[in-house]
C-alpha positions as CSV (number, residue, x, y, z in Angstrom):
1,M,4.2,-8.5,-32.2
2,D,6.5,-8.1,-29.1
3,D,7.2,-4.5,-30.1
4,L,3.4,-3.8,-30.4
5,A,2.8,-5.3,-27.0
6,G,5.6,-3.2,-25.6
7,R,4.1,0.0,-27.0
8,S,0.7,-0.9,-25.7
9,V,2.0,-1.3,-22.2
10,S,4.2,1.8,-22.1
11,G,1.5,3.9,-23.7
12,S,-1.1,3.0,-21.1
13,A,-2.5,5.1,-18.3
14,G,0.4,4.0,-16.1
15,D,2.7,6.3,-18.1
16,G,1.0,9.2,-16.3
17,L,3.4,8.6,-13.4
18,L,6.5,8.7,-15.6
19,V,8.4,12.0,-15.8
20,A,10.0,11.8,-19.2
21,V,13.4,13.4,-18.7
22,D,17.0,12.1,-19.3
23,S,18.7,11.5,-16.0
24,R,21.2,9.0,-14.5
25,I,18.4,7.4,-12.4
26,H,16.1,7.1,-15.5
27,R,18.9,5.2,-17.3
28,L,19.4,2.6,-14.6
29,P,17.8,-0.8,-15.2
30,A,14.5,-1.2,-13.4
31,Q,15.6,-4.2,-11.4
32,V,18.4,-2.1,-9.8
33,K,15.9,0.6,-8.8
34,I,13.5,-2.0,-7.3
35,V,16.1,-3.5,-5.2
36,A,17.4,-0.1,-4.2
37,L,13.9,0.9,-3.1
38,F,13.5,-2.2,-1.1
39,V,16.8,-1.9,0.7
40,F,16.2,1.8,1.4
41,V,12.8,1.3,2.9
42,L,14.1,-1.6,5.0
43,A,16.8,0.6,6.4
44,V,14.3,3.4,7.2
45,V,11.8,1.0,8.9
46,S,14.5,-0.6,11.0
47,T,15.7,2.8,12.4
48,P,14.5,3.6,16.0
49,A,12.0,6.5,16.0
50,G,14.0,8.4,18.6
51,V,17.1,8.8,16.5
52,F,16.1,12.0,14.8
53,W,19.4,12.7,13.1
54,A,19.1,9.5,11.1
55,F,15.9,10.6,9.5
56,A,17.4,14.0,8.6
57,L,20.2,12.1,6.8
58,Y,17.6,9.9,5.0
59,A,15.8,13.0,3.9
60,A,19.1,14.4,2.5
61,L,19.7,11.2,0.6
62,L,16.2,11.3,-0.9
63,A,16.7,15.0,-1.8
64,G,19.8,14.0,-3.7
65,A,17.9,11.2,-5.5
66,V,15.2,13.6,-6.5
67,A,17.8,16.1,-7.8
68,L,19.6,13.3,-9.8
69,A,16.3,12.2,-11.3
70,K,15.6,15.8,-12.3
71,L,12.1,15.6,-10.8
72,P,10.2,18.9,-10.2
73,V,9.6,19.5,-6.5
74,T,6.0,20.4,-7.3
75,T,5.4,17.0,-8.8
76,V,6.8,15.2,-5.8
77,L,4.8,17.3,-3.4
78,R,1.6,16.8,-5.4
79,R,2.1,13.0,-5.4
80,L,2.6,13.0,-1.6
81,A,-1.1,13.6,-1.3
82,V,-1.5,9.8,-1.5
83,E,-0.1,9.8,2.1
84,T,-3.1,11.9,3.4
85,P,-4.8,9.0,5.3
86,F,-1.6,8.2,7.2
87,I,-1.1,11.8,8.1
88,V,-4.6,12.0,9.5
89,F,-4.0,8.8,11.5
90,A,-0.7,10.2,12.8
91,L,-2.2,13.5,13.9
92,V,-5.0,11.7,15.9
93,L,-2.6,9.2,17.5
94,P,-1.3,11.5,20.3
95,F,-4.8,12.1,21.5
96,V,-6.0,8.4,21.6
97,A,-2.8,6.7,22.8
98,T,-2.4,5.8,26.4
99,G,0.6,6.2,28.7
100,P,2.3,9.2,30.4
101,Q,1.0,12.6,29.3
102,V,3.0,15.6,28.2
103,D,2.0,19.2,27.4
104,V,2.5,20.3,23.8
105,L,1.4,23.9,23.1
106,G,-0.8,23.8,26.2
107,V,-2.5,20.5,25.1
108,S,-2.1,17.3,27.1
109,V,-1.2,14.4,24.8
110,S,0.3,11.0,25.1
111,E,4.1,10.9,25.1
112,S,4.1,7.5,23.4
113,G,1.5,8.8,21.0
114,V,3.7,11.7,20.0
115,L,6.6,9.4,19.3
116,G,4.4,7.0,17.4
117,S,3.0,9.9,15.4
118,W,6.5,11.0,14.4
119,N,7.4,7.4,13.6
120,V,4.5,7.1,11.2
121,L,5.0,10.5,9.6
122,A,8.7,10.2,9.1
123,K,9.0,6.6,7.9
124,G,5.8,6.9,5.8
125,T,6.9,10.1,4.1
126,L,10.4,8.8,3.3
127,G,9.0,5.6,1.9
128,V,6.4,7.4,-0.3
129,I,9.0,9.8,-1.7
130,A,11.3,6.8,-2.5
131,A,8.4,5.1,-4.3
132,I,7.7,8.4,-6.2
133,V,11.3,8.5,-7.4
134,L,10.9,4.9,-8.7
135,S,7.5,5.5,-10.4
136,A,8.6,8.8,-11.9
137,S,11.8,7.4,-13.4
138,T,10.6,4.0,-14.6
139,A,8.1,3.2,-17.4
140,P,5.5,0.5,-16.7
141,R,7.0,-1.9,-19.2
142,E,10.5,-1.4,-17.7
143,L,9.1,-2.0,-14.2
144,L,7.5,-5.3,-15.3
145,A,10.8,-6.3,-17.1
146,G,12.7,-5.5,-13.8
147,L,10.3,-7.7,-11.8
148,E,10.8,-10.5,-14.4
149,R,14.6,-10.2,-14.1
150,L,14.2,-10.5,-10.3
151,R,12.5,-13.9,-10.9
152,L,9.0,-12.8,-9.9
153,P,6.7,-15.7,-11.0
154,S,5.8,-15.4,-14.7
155,T,2.1,-15.7,-14.0
156,L,2.1,-12.7,-11.6
157,V,4.1,-10.7,-14.2
158,A,1.5,-11.5,-16.8
159,I,-1.3,-10.4,-14.5
160,L,0.4,-7.1,-13.7
161,S,1.1,-6.6,-17.4
162,F,-2.6,-7.0,-18.3
163,M,-3.6,-4.8,-15.4
164,V,-1.3,-2.0,-16.6
165,R,-2.4,-2.5,-20.3
166,Y,-6.1,-2.4,-19.6
167,L,-6.2,0.2,-16.8
168,S,-6.9,3.0,-19.3
169,V,-9.6,0.9,-21.1
170,V,-11.5,0.3,-17.8
171,S,-11.1,3.9,-16.9
172,D,-12.6,5.0,-20.2
173,D,-15.5,2.6,-19.6
174,L,-16.1,4.2,-16.2
175,H,-16.0,7.7,-17.7
176,R,-18.5,6.8,-20.4
177,M,-20.8,5.2,-17.9
178,R,-20.7,8.3,-15.7
179,I,-21.5,10.6,-18.7
180,A,-24.4,8.3,-19.7
181,R,-25.7,8.3,-16.1
182,E,-25.6,12.1,-15.8
183,S,-27.2,12.5,-19.3
184,R,-30.2,10.6,-17.9
185,G,-30.7,13.0,-15.0
186,Y,-28.4,11.6,-12.3
187,A,-27.0,14.4,-10.2
188,G,-25.4,12.4,-7.3
189,G,-25.2,13.4,-3.6
190,R,-28.3,11.6,-2.4
191,V,-28.5,8.3,-0.6
192,G,-31.2,7.2,-3.0
193,H,-28.8,7.3,-5.9
194,L,-26.5,4.7,-4.3
195,K,-28.5,2.0,-6.0
196,A,-27.6,3.5,-9.4
197,V,-23.9,3.8,-8.5
198,A,-23.8,0.2,-7.2
199,G,-25.5,-0.9,-10.4
200,G,-22.8,0.9,-12.4
201,V,-20.0,-0.7,-10.5
202,G,-21.6,-4.1,-11.1
203,A,-22.0,-3.4,-14.8
204,L,-18.4,-2.3,-15.0
205,F,-17.2,-5.6,-13.4
206,V,-19.3,-7.6,-15.8
207,R,-17.9,-5.7,-18.8
208,S,-14.4,-6.2,-17.6
209,F,-14.9,-9.9,-17.0
210,E,-16.4,-10.4,-20.4
211,R,-13.6,-8.4,-22.1
212,G,-11.1,-10.6,-20.3
213,E,-12.7,-13.7,-21.7
214,R,-12.7,-12.3,-25.2
215,V,-9.0,-11.2,-24.9
216,H,-8.1,-14.7,-23.6
217,L,-9.9,-16.4,-26.6
218,A,-8.2,-14.0,-29.0
219,M,-4.8,-14.8,-27.5
220,Q,-5.4,-18.6,-27.7
221,S,-6.5,-18.3,-31.4
222,R,-3.1,-16.6,-32.0
223,G,-1.1,-19.4,-30.4
224,Y,-0.9,-18.4,-26.7
225,T,0.4,-21.4,-24.7
226,G,0.2,-19.9,-21.2
227,R,3.5,-18.0,-21.2
228,M,3.9,-14.4,-22.2
229,P,6.9,-13.2,-24.3
230,Q,9.9,-12.4,-22.2
231,L,10.1,-8.6,-21.4
232,A,13.6,-8.3,-20.2
233,A,16.3,-8.7,-22.8
234,S,19.4,-8.3,-20.7
235,G,20.5,-7.8,-17.1
236,A,22.3,-5.0,-15.3
237,A,26.1,-4.5,-15.3
238,R,28.1,-4.4,-12.1
239,N,28.7,-0.7,-12.3
240,Q,25.0,-0.1,-12.7
241,W,24.3,-2.1,-9.6
242,A,27.0,-0.2,-7.7
243,E,25.6,3.2,-8.9
244,G,22.0,2.3,-8.2
245,L,22.6,0.9,-4.8
246,A,24.9,3.6,-3.5
247,I,22.2,5.7,-1.8
248,S,20.5,2.6,-0.3
249,L,23.8,1.3,1.0
250,L,24.5,4.6,2.6
251,A,21.0,4.3,4.2
252,V,22.0,0.9,5.6
253,L,25.1,2.4,7.2
254,I,23.0,5.1,8.7
255,A,20.5,2.5,10.0
256,V,23.3,0.5,11.6
257,A,24.8,3.6,13.3
258,A,21.3,4.6,14.5
259,R,20.8,1.2,16.0
260,V,24.1,1.3,17.8
261,A,23.4,4.9,19.0
262,G,20.0,3.8,20.3
263,L,21.5,1.0,22.5
């Protein structure tokens, strides 16, 4: 039964983020990669925006991680599209921020806005790329097992497990509802059709809620006592922690040097 549950989770829509190759980063335990991501992002965020060389070193470390994970550059660039709202905000910031003005290509912009824009773009991009490496090298079940090994509350792990497992089911429901709506003459693009769209969202919520009740009753009839089977079988060895945290610890050293240089 545990194996069936594992295949159900790892075969869900969340696997669309996994790049199935054999690399040293793929073989690392998930909990090591989660801690490494947290430490790396913390180091990047704590770095003063004006220390430009530090961000160049961070980018070099991430490039090495992408190469070690054997991730296609096109895949990384395509997934960076999730950062688009932050890019738009960063590009607008120099024009709306207050303070001393400077001329950039003949346009007067805020000096603090330019630095803030760089701060958002640099730190946001580095954080997103680091998260892409994690998601592309870790299957959903492994990620949940890693969170469990890091002592995340079991209830939260169970909620995340069901979310990953039924994401594809809800997506299929939404797809079928869209086809049914269009087969009845819905074309979209008009304000008058918002009522139909809102009704569809409400129906999807009701379907999902009712499915959750049925699944819960089915689990109880099979002996569910409120605790899911443990996902993680074993922990990580010391050499795996050392290997997995190497890049993040280098990032911490860079952050410390950047803070000292910025004083």
